[in-house]
C-alpha positions as CSV (number, residue, x, y, z in Angstrom):
1,M,110.2,121.2,112.8
2,S,109.1,117.9,110.9
3,T,109.1,118.7,106.8
4,V,105.8,118.8,104.9
5,L,105.8,115.4,102.9
6,G,102.3,116.1,102.1
7,T,99.7,112.4,100.3
8,G,102.0,109.4,100.2
9,V,102.1,105.4,99.5
10,G,104.0,102.6,100.1
11,W,106.3,102.2,96.8
12,R,106.0,98.9,96.2
13,P,107.9,97.1,92.9
14,E,103.5,95.1,92.0
15,I,102.2,99.1,91.6
16,A,105.9,100.8,90.9
17,G,103.4,101.8,87.6
18,D,100.5,103.1,89.5
19,I,102.5,104.8,91.8
20,E,103.8,106.9,88.6
21,R,101.0,107.9,87.1
22,L,98.4,108.2,90.1
23,P,97.8,111.6,90.2
24,G,98.7,113.6,93.2
25,I,101.6,111.4,95.1
26,D,103.8,113.5,96.9
27,W,106.1,111.2,98.2
28,V,106.1,107.2,98.8
29,E,108.0,105.5,101.6
30,V,110.9,102.7,100.8
31,V,110.5,99.3,102.9
32,A,114.6,100.0,104.6
33,E,115.9,96.3,104.2
34,N,114.4,95.8,100.6
35,V,116.3,98.7,98.2
36,C,120.5,98.8,97.9
37,P,121.7,102.1,98.3
38,D,124.2,102.2,94.5
39,H,121.4,100.0,93.4
40,L,117.9,102.0,93.2
41,P,115.3,100.6,91.2
42,A,114.6,102.6,87.6
43,P,110.8,103.4,88.8
44,L,112.6,104.4,92.3
45,Q,115.1,106.6,89.9
46,W,112.9,108.5,87.8
47,L,110.2,109.5,91.2
48,R,113.2,110.7,92.5
49,A,113.8,112.5,89.1
50,R,110.8,114.2,89.1
51,G,110.5,115.5,92.6
52,T,109.0,113.1,94.6
53,T,110.5,112.8,99.0
54,V,111.9,109.2,98.8
55,V,112.5,108.6,103.1
56,P,113.2,105.4,103.7
57,H,111.1,102.4,106.4
58,G,114.0,100.2,108.2
59,V,112.0,96.5,110.1
60,S,115.1,95.2,111.2
61,L,117.5,97.7,113.4
62,G,114.6,96.0,116.7
63,L,114.9,99.6,118.8
64,G,113.1,98.1,121.6
65,G,115.1,95.2,121.9
66,A,117.7,93.9,125.2
67,D,121.4,93.8,122.1
68,R,122.1,97.3,121.8
69,P,122.1,98.3,118.3
70,D,123.9,96.4,115.3
71,L,125.8,99.1,113.8
72,A,126.1,97.4,109.9
73,R,122.3,97.6,109.4
74,L,122.9,101.4,111.3
75,V,125.4,101.8,108.4
76,A,123.1,100.4,105.3
77,L,119.7,102.3,106.1
78,A,122.8,105.6,106.9
79,E,123.9,104.9,103.5
80,L,120.6,104.8,101.6
81,A,118.7,107.6,103.5
82,E,122.1,109.7,102.1
83,A,121.1,108.2,97.8
84,L,118.3,108.7,98.4
85,D,118.0,112.1,99.5
86,A,116.0,111.7,101.9
87,P,114.4,114.0,104.7
88,L,113.9,111.7,107.5
89,V,114.1,107.5,108.0
90,S,112.1,105.8,110.4
91,E,111.4,102.7,111.6
92,H,109.1,100.8,114.1
93,I,109.3,100.8,118.1
94,A,109.9,97.0,118.3
95,F,111.9,93.7,119.3
96,V,113.4,91.3,116.8
97,R,115.5,88.9,117.5
98,A,117.5,87.2,120.7
99,G,119.9,85.5,122.6
100,G,123.6,87.5,122.0
101,A,125.2,88.7,119.3
102,P,125.9,87.1,116.0
103,A,129.0,84.7,116.9
104,A,127.5,84.4,120.4
105,P,128.2,80.6,121.5
106,A,126.1,77.6,120.7
107,G,124.5,77.2,123.9
108,A,123.1,80.8,123.5
109,P,121.5,80.2,120.0
110,R,120.6,84.1,118.0
111,I,116.7,84.2,117.1
112,E,115.1,86.0,114.6
113,A,111.1,86.6,115.5
114,G,110.7,87.4,111.7
115,H,108.0,89.7,113.2
116,L,107.7,93.1,114.8
117,L,107.1,92.6,118.6
118,P,106.0,94.6,121.5
119,V,107.8,95.8,123.6
120,P,107.1,96.0,127.3
121,R,105.8,99.8,128.7
122,T,108.5,98.7,131.9
123,R,110.5,101.2,132.6
124,D,113.3,99.4,132.6
125,A,112.4,98.5,128.8
126,L,111.6,101.9,128.1
127,D,115.6,102.8,129.2
128,V,116.6,100.1,127.0
129,L,114.5,101.1,124.0
130,C,116.3,105.2,124.7
131,E,119.3,104.3,125.1
132,N,119.2,102.5,121.4
133,V,117.1,104.8,119.9
134,R,120.2,107.6,121.0
135,I,122.8,105.2,118.8
136,A,120.3,104.6,116.1
137,Q,120.5,108.6,116.5
138,S,124.8,109.6,116.4
139,V,124.8,107.3,113.4
140,L,121.8,108.4,111.3
141,P,122.7,111.6,109.4
142,V,118.4,113.2,109.2
143,P,116.0,112.0,112.0
144,L,114.8,109.0,112.6
145,A,111.0,108.8,114.0
146,L,109.4,105.1,115.4
147,E,106.2,104.0,114.7
148,N,104.2,102.4,117.4
149,I,103.2,98.5,115.8
150,A,100.4,96.5,116.9
151,A,100.3,93.5,119.0
152,L,97.8,90.9,119.6
153,L,98.8,90.9,124.1
154,A,100.3,93.0,126.2
155,W,102.6,92.4,128.3
156,P,102.0,92.2,132.2
157,G,103.3,93.8,134.1
158,E,103.0,97.0,132.0
159,E,103.5,100.2,134.0
160,L,103.0,103.1,130.9
161,S,100.4,103.2,128.8
162,E,101.2,103.5,125.1
163,G,100.9,107.6,125.0
164,R,102.9,108.4,127.8
165,F,105.4,105.8,127.2
166,L,105.7,107.3,123.8
167,A,106.0,110.8,125.1
168,E,108.3,110.2,127.7
169,L,110.2,108.7,124.5
170,V,109.9,111.8,123.0
171,E,110.9,113.5,126.3
172,R,114.3,111.4,126.7
173,T,115.9,111.4,122.8
174,G,114.5,113.8,121.2
175,V,112.6,111.2,118.1
176,R,110.6,111.7,115.6
177,L,106.8,109.6,116.2
178,L,105.8,108.5,112.7
179,V,101.4,107.0,114.0
180,D,100.0,104.4,112.5
181,V,96.6,104.6,112.7
182,A,95.9,101.6,112.2
183,N,97.5,100.7,114.5
184,L,96.3,102.6,117.5
185,H,92.5,100.9,116.0
186,T,94.2,96.6,115.8
187,N,95.5,97.8,120.1
188,H,91.4,99.7,120.1
189,V,90.2,96.1,119.4
190,N,92.9,93.2,120.5
191,R,94.0,95.6,123.9
192,G,90.6,97.2,124.0
193,E,92.2,100.9,124.3
194,D,90.7,103.4,123.4
195,P,92.6,105.4,120.3
196,A,91.3,108.5,121.6
197,T,92.7,109.0,124.4
198,A,96.3,107.2,123.4
199,L,95.9,110.6,120.9
200,D,95.5,112.4,123.8
201,E,99.1,111.5,126.1
202,L,101.1,111.6,122.5
203,P,103.4,114.7,121.9
204,L,101.9,115.0,118.4
205,D,104.9,118.1,117.7
206,A,106.5,115.9,117.3
207,L,104.7,114.6,114.3
208,A,106.6,113.4,111.7
209,Y,104.1,111.4,109.5
210,V,101.3,108.9,109.3
211,H,100.2,105.9,107.9
212,V,97.2,104.2,107.4
213,A,96.6,100.4,106.0
214,G,94.3,98.1,105.9
215,G,93.1,94.8,107.9
216,V,90.9,92.9,108.7
217,E,88.9,90.8,112.1
218,R,88.7,87.5,112.8
219,D,87.1,85.6,115.5
220,G,87.9,89.0,118.5
221,L,90.6,89.8,116.7
222,W,91.6,92.4,114.8
223,H,94.8,91.6,112.1
224,D,96.9,94.4,110.8
225,S,96.9,92.4,107.7
226,H,97.8,95.4,105.1
227,A,96.3,93.3,102.6
228,H,92.8,94.7,103.2
229,P,91.0,98.1,102.4
230,V,91.0,101.1,104.1
231,T,88.2,100.8,107.0
232,R,85.5,103.5,108.6
233,P,87.1,102.8,112.0
234,V,90.8,103.4,111.0
235,L,89.4,106.6,108.6
236,D,87.5,107.0,112.0
237,V,91.2,107.2,114.2
238,L,93.0,109.5,111.9
239,A,89.6,112.3,111.3
240,E,90.2,112.3,114.9
241,L,93.9,112.9,115.2
242,C,93.4,115.8,112.3
243,D,91.0,117.4,114.6
244,R,93.9,117.3,117.0
245,V,97.1,118.0,114.9
246,T,97.7,119.1,110.7
247,P,100.1,115.5,109.5
248,P,102.6,117.0,108.2
249,G,103.1,113.6,106.2
250,V,100.0,110.9,105.8
251,L,100.6,107.7,103.5
252,L,99.3,105.0,102.6
253,E,100.3,100.8,103.8
254,R,99.3,98.2,101.3
255,D,101.9,94.5,101.0
256,D,100.3,92.0,99.1
257,D,97.3,91.5,96.9
258,F,97.7,94.9,95.5
259,P,94.3,96.4,93.7
260,E,93.1,98.1,90.2
261,A,94.9,101.7,90.5
262,G,91.3,102.6,90.8
263,E,91.4,101.4,93.6
264,L,94.8,102.7,95.4
265,A,94.0,105.4,93.9
266,A,90.5,106.4,95.6
267,E,91.3,104.4,99.3
268,L,94.1,108.1,98.4
269,D,91.0,110.5,98.0
270,A,89.1,109.4,101.4
271,I,92.2,110.0,103.7
272,R,93.2,113.2,101.8
273,A,89.1,113.7,101.8
274,V,89.7,112.6,105.6
275,A,92.5,115.0,106.4
276,E,91.7,118.2,104.8
277,G,87.9,117.9,106.0
278,A,89.9,118.7,109.4
279,R,91.7,120.8,108.7
280,C,88.2,122.6,107.1
281,H,87.0,122.5,110.4
282,G,89.5,123.0,112.4
């Protein structure tokens, strides 16, 4: 059974003061690689002291890559989860590096993409992902949730839809799902994939929580910027999800061009309204 988280916001140092003062913040999510377990920022310590749940969200494991997960990264994520007394941790269904082990010969340099890259939806890629997820689960002290990512392209020769790919991943590993509705909208604009179809195929009983974020459309492509207001189409995808299941948690992400506290509060209110409206009509 998933932990009930409520309504949350991505914790960033630039808005730490606003987060402390905003009403109705049940939990926050931190970028795991930006926080040291033995030196937590004072605002995070204060939130934890008042009972706010903190969930680490990783960006560098690269569980969708051909290499096995780096043990040091896994141990660091595990230590952070314990330091925060987190009920779970999350990461992305993506690859972020290639080129062999860190000590590879000069002819096989290791390349860090600096970006979350989409995993081909093939059965071979699914086999690799499932094994990497099992390794991560064996090290982490709490449940792992994985997030669907936004993409600008689809790989040739894909064998599964996103929904079926994720459903088989859950069936084979027992991993939880972090559903990003903004990413479903992104893939609708950029790849023509219907968010409702994806939601129908997902095992929503495995839902851990939901991400909501803003973006912008330029030249026919949707950019998942996390630096723009949440748009109505993204809230509509959230409503579609909430018509199917009551999310254990919903979280607003913002990573740049941070708004004033009032605008942040208004976006959180809009998210709550969608989730509560779906429950009232369910």
